DODOZA-540877 format. One line per 8 residues: their letters; for each residue z, x, y of N, C-alpha, C. Coordinates in nm, 3 decimals, padded with zeros to 5 digits. Layout:
BEGIN
A> Z X Y Z X Y Z X Y | ...
***
This chain:
BEGIN
VQLQASGG> -00.089 -00.143 01.744 -00.145 -00.222 01.596 -00.013 -00.225 01.512 | -00.047 -00.345 01.433 00.022 -00.388 01.369 -00.032 -00.404 01.219 | 00.087 -00.394 01.116 00.023 -00.378 00.981 00.106 -00.514 00.877 | 00.064 -00.623 00.846 00.141 -00.722 00.792 00.147 -00.715 00.663 | 00.250 -00.680 00.549 00.217 -00.660 00.436 00.252 -00.813 00.377 | 00.215 -00.810 00.275 00.268 -00.948 00.173 00.223 -00.963 00.044 | 00.263 -01.048 -00.046 00.182 -01.019 -00.199 00.312 -00.983 -00.244 | 00.412 -00.969 -00.206 00.500 -00.933 -00.305 00.579 -01.094 -00.398
GLVQAGGS> 00.696 -01.012 -00.497 00.757 -01.157 -00.569 00.783 -01.084 -00.689 | 00.857 -01.192 -00.770 00.934 -01.126 -00.888 00.809 -01.145 -01.033 | 00.810 -01.070 -01.082 00.687 -01.092 -01.237 00.744 -01.001 -01.297 | 00.735 -01.040 -01.451 00.776 -00.975 -01.586 00.718 -00.848 -01.592 | 00.767 -00.788 -01.665 00.664 -00.639 -01.685 00.596 -00.680 -01.781 | 00.438 -00.604 -01.769 00.348 -00.585 -01.848 00.220 -00.697 -01.728 | 00.284 -00.758 -01.601 00.217 -00.860 -01.561 00.154 -00.772 -01.447 | 00.138 -00.860 -01.333 00.044 -00.765 -01.229 00.075 -00.887 -01.092
LRLSCATS> 00.055 -00.800 -00.978 00.049 -00.876 -00.866 -00.035 -00.770 -00.773 | -00.122 -00.847 -00.683 -00.118 -00.781 -00.551 -00.087 -00.799 -00.446 | -00.096 -00.659 -00.328 -00.015 -00.680 -00.255 -00.158 -00.665 -00.125 | -00.090 -00.723 -00.025 -00.196 -00.725 00.079 -00.152 -00.627 00.193 | -00.210 -00.558 00.271 -00.191 -00.537 00.385 -00.303 -00.522 00.540 | -00.291 -00.650 00.624 -00.351 -00.672 00.739 -00.324 -00.615 00.817 | -00.465 -00.517 00.888 -00.396 -00.413 00.971 -00.499 -00.475 01.147 | -00.417 -00.464 01.225 -00.496 -00.506 01.365 -00.632 -00.388 01.403
VSIGSDTE> -00.601 -00.294 01.370 -00.727 -00.193 01.383 -00.824 -00.153 01.267 | -00.963 -00.151 01.277 -01.031 -00.132 01.185 -00.982 -00.032 01.069 | -01.044 -00.068 00.960 -01.009 00.049 00.872 -01.179 00.144 00.852 | -01.150 00.250 00.901 -01.317 00.300 00.924 -01.273 00.467 00.900 | -01.386 00.574 00.969 -01.372 00.666 00.933 -01.266 00.734 01.047 | -01.186 00.702 01.110 -01.066 00.753 01.148 -00.933 00.679 01.139 | -00.970 00.655 01.043 -00.819 00.595 00.961 -00.793 00.619 00.868 | -00.665 00.652 00.829 -00.618 00.665 00.675 -00.529 00.561 00.643
VRWYRQAP> -00.560 00.499 00.507 -00.425 00.418 00.448 -00.390 00.450 00.338 | -00.197 00.402 00.362 -00.157 00.450 00.246 -00.033 00.306 00.187 | -00.002 00.315 00.023 00.104 00.259 00.030 00.237 00.347 -00.014 | 00.368 00.331 00.032 00.467 00.353 -00.029 00.557 00.271 -00.053 | 00.630 00.330 -00.193 00.760 00.222 -00.224 00.890 00.303 -00.233 | 00.998 00.212 -00.189 01.113 00.254 -00.195 01.204 00.183 -00.264 | 01.247 00.232 -00.416 01.357 00.153 -00.488 01.466 00.182 -00.431 | 01.584 00.109 -00.445 01.761 00.141 -00.379 01.815 00.238 -00.457
GKQRDLVA> 01.841 00.290 -00.330 01.933 00.413 -00.349 01.848 00.563 -00.388 | 01.696 00.506 -00.404 01.591 00.594 -00.322 01.515 00.643 -00.217 | 01.445 00.729 -00.232 01.392 00.834 -00.062 01.212 00.689 -00.104 | 01.183 00.690 00.008 01.072 00.616 -00.022 00.914 00.729 -00.043 | 00.882 00.697 -00.172 00.792 00.800 -00.175 00.659 00.698 -00.220 | 00.538 00.819 -00.170 00.371 00.816 -00.190 00.301 00.734 -00.311 | 00.295 00.574 -00.288 00.211 00.543 -00.419 00.048 00.572 -00.468 | -00.033 00.521 -00.320 -00.176 00.532 -00.328 -00.201 00.572 -00.183
EMTRFGDT> -00.280 00.614 -00.161 -00.372 00.642 -00.033 -00.550 00.615 -00.051 | -00.574 00.602 00.025 -00.737 00.586 00.048 -00.771 00.650 00.228 | -00.786 00.839 00.150 -00.863 00.877 00.314 -00.941 00.819 00.408 | -00.992 00.896 00.525 -01.090 00.858 00.607 -01.222 00.874 00.522 | -01.270 00.969 00.428 -01.387 00.947 00.341 -01.389 00.862 00.261 | -01.289 00.775 00.249 -01.307 00.715 00.140 -01.228 00.744 -00.030 | -01.183 00.885 -00.036 -01.110 00.882 -00.168 -00.998 00.816 -00.164 | -00.951 00.864 -00.279 -00.846 00.760 -00.354 -00.759 00.838 -00.432
GYADSVKG> -00.627 00.815 -00.379 -00.513 00.924 -00.474 -00.428 00.847 -00.491 | -00.345 00.879 -00.624 -00.244 00.794 -00.665 -00.105 00.866 -00.734 | 00.003 00.816 -00.700 00.092 00.941 -00.786 00.089 00.893 -00.925 | 00.154 00.985 -00.990 00.120 01.032 -01.132 00.196 00.881 -01.224 | 00.296 00.812 -01.152 00.351 00.696 -01.197 00.286 00.603 -01.218 | 00.182 00.597 -01.153 00.120 00.447 -01.124 -00.066 00.482 -01.187 | -00.118 00.626 -01.172 -00.255 00.601 -01.224 -00.267 00.548 -01.307 | -00.380 00.462 -01.308 -00.450 00.374 -01.378 -00.405 00.281 -01.436
RFTISADH> -00.309 00.229 -01.359 -00.240 00.131 -01.342 -00.287 00.002 -01.233 | -00.241 00.103 -01.094 -00.277 00.051 -00.956 -00.387 00.082 -00.909 | -00.433 -00.035 -00.838 -00.626 00.027 -00.739 -00.579 00.017 -00.583 | -00.634 00.103 -00.502 -00.599 00.071 -00.381 -00.747 00.023 -00.353 | -00.784 -00.021 -00.261 -00.919 -00.113 -00.184 -00.884 -00.143 -00.056 | -01.005 -00.152 -00.013 -01.017 -00.143 00.142 -01.076 -00.262 00.198 | -01.097 -00.389 00.254 -01.182 -00.493 00.277 -01.211 -00.465 00.419 | -01.307 -00.414 00.447 -01.362 -00.359 00.610 -01.397 -00.478 00.714
ATNTVHLQ> -01.466 -00.611 00.632 -01.489 -00.703 00.714 -01.328 -00.775 00.765 | -01.269 -00.770 00.696 -01.095 -00.829 00.750 -01.021 -00.726 00.798 | -01.031 -00.615 00.768 -00.953 -00.466 00.792 -00.803 -00.538 00.707 | -00.774 -00.533 00.604 -00.675 -00.562 00.467 -00.717 -00.451 00.371 | -00.571 -00.403 00.375 -00.601 -00.333 00.255 -00.522 -00.380 00.131 | -00.567 -00.341 00.052 -00.511 -00.448 -00.089 -00.438 -00.319 -00.218 | -00.379 -00.383 -00.220 -00.305 -00.285 -00.397 -00.303 -00.344 -00.488 | -00.378 -00.337 -00.609 -00.391 -00.388 -00.703 -00.265 -00.346 -00.794
MDSLKVED> -00.166 -00.423 -00.885 -00.094 -00.339 -00.959 -00.077 -00.420 -01.063 | -00.166 -00.340 -01.187 -00.141 -00.377 -01.344 -00.047 -00.336 -01.411 | -00.029 -00.410 -01.532 00.041 -00.369 -01.647 00.199 -00.300 -01.550 | 00.252 -00.400 -01.479 00.366 -00.346 -01.399 00.528 -00.328 -01.486 | 00.581 -00.200 -01.487 00.677 -00.175 -01.550 00.831 -00.226 -01.450 | 00.914 -00.253 -01.522 01.055 -00.262 -01.448 01.083 -00.144 -01.331 | 01.030 -00.047 -01.332 01.049 00.124 -01.269 00.975 00.100 -01.152 | 00.914 -00.012 -01.132 00.813 -00.053 -01.008 00.862 -00.093 -00.923
TAVYYCNQ> 00.996 -00.190 -00.954 01.060 -00.263 -00.873 01.076 -00.108 -00.753 | 01.077 -00.267 -00.604 01.102 -00.151 -00.533 01.025 -00.239 -00.434 | 01.077 -00.152 -00.235 01.036 -00.248 -00.150 00.877 -00.183 -00.132 | 00.750 -00.221 -00.073 00.618 -00.135 -00.069 00.630 -00.155 00.079 | 00.613 -00.044 00.100 00.513 -00.022 00.274 00.418 -00.013 00.264 | 00.340 -00.050 00.338 00.208 -00.040 00.398 00.198 00.079 00.518 | 00.121 00.189 00.484 00.070 00.260 00.655 -00.068 00.288 00.659 | -00.055 00.356 00.771 -00.178 00.355 00.852 -00.207 00.463 00.926
EIYWPPRT> -00.272 00.592 00.945 -00.253 00.698 01.023 -00.347 00.686 01.071 | -00.374 00.668 01.239 -00.514 00.643 01.252 -00.505 00.783 01.357 | -00.623 00.858 01.396 -00.684 00.970 01.417 -00.739 00.963 01.533 | -00.805 00.846 01.568 -00.935 00.836 01.711 -00.948 00.652 01.726 | -00.906 00.601 01.829 -00.924 00.678 01.964 -00.779 00.724 02.036 | -00.779 00.784 02.108 -00.683 00.859 02.151 -00.534 00.744 02.173 | -00.615 00.637 02.251 -00.502 00.491 02.284 -00.459 00.475 02.158 | -00.469 00.466 02.043 -00.402 00.380 01.915 -00.361 00.533 01.836
KGNYWGQG> -00.401 00.603 01.844 -00.362 00.781 01.764 -00.218 00.761 01.721 | -00.219 00.808 01.573 -00.040 00.807 01.529 -00.018 00.764 01.400 | 00.086 00.733 01.351 00.154 00.655 01.220 00.240 00.521 01.230 | 00.150 00.403 01.153 00.253 00.320 01.173 00.231 00.237 01.031 | 00.361 00.163 01.040 00.408 00.147 00.950 00.457 00.006 00.936 | 00.392 -00.073 00.848 00.417 -00.226 00.830 00.556 -00.281 00.747 | 00.559 -00.411 00.786 00.721 -00.475 00.762 00.696 -00.445 00.582 | 00.801 -00.400 00.541 00.833 -00.372 00.392 00.805 -00.507 00.267
TLVTVSS> 00.747 -00.533 00.187 00.757 -00.645 00.089 00.794 -00.625 -00.120 | 00.873 -00.695 -00.090 00.949 -00.640 -00.220 00.870 -00.699 -00.352 | 00.914 -00.585 -00.451 00.840 -00.649 -00.601 00.921 -00.639 -00.684 | 00.962 -00.687 -00.769 01.068 -00.712 -00.849 00.988 -00.771 -01.003 | 01.061 -00.636 -01.091 00.907 -00.651 -01.229 01.042 -00.650 -01.291 | 01.065 -00.797 -01.358 01.197 -00.788 -01.478 01.131 -00.779 -01.619 | 01.241 -00.755 -01.709 01.208 -00.739 -01.841 01.222 -00.807 -01.934
***
């Protein structure tokens, strides 16, 4: 299972970025997808998730600004980030939890993509 994250970059505060995570495994009822971020010197925190039932959840710090979505045709998960703040600066990681089938069951990480928000 491979996850490839992209879309990071430098943006001014108030701007927008769209992160993408292409996965080699179908995004469906047997998987959950998440975005995490890790700022320098801090722990990795959950930012947004989409459950196997299609429900979405967000960290309080990004609610109303970030939107997670899935393109099932291309097996890509997106994170639309609007009204970016300096404190959103971090390396963002996509994550996929696979529950079935057994041969791919597990938790997988993509490489990080750096988001830098300038004031």
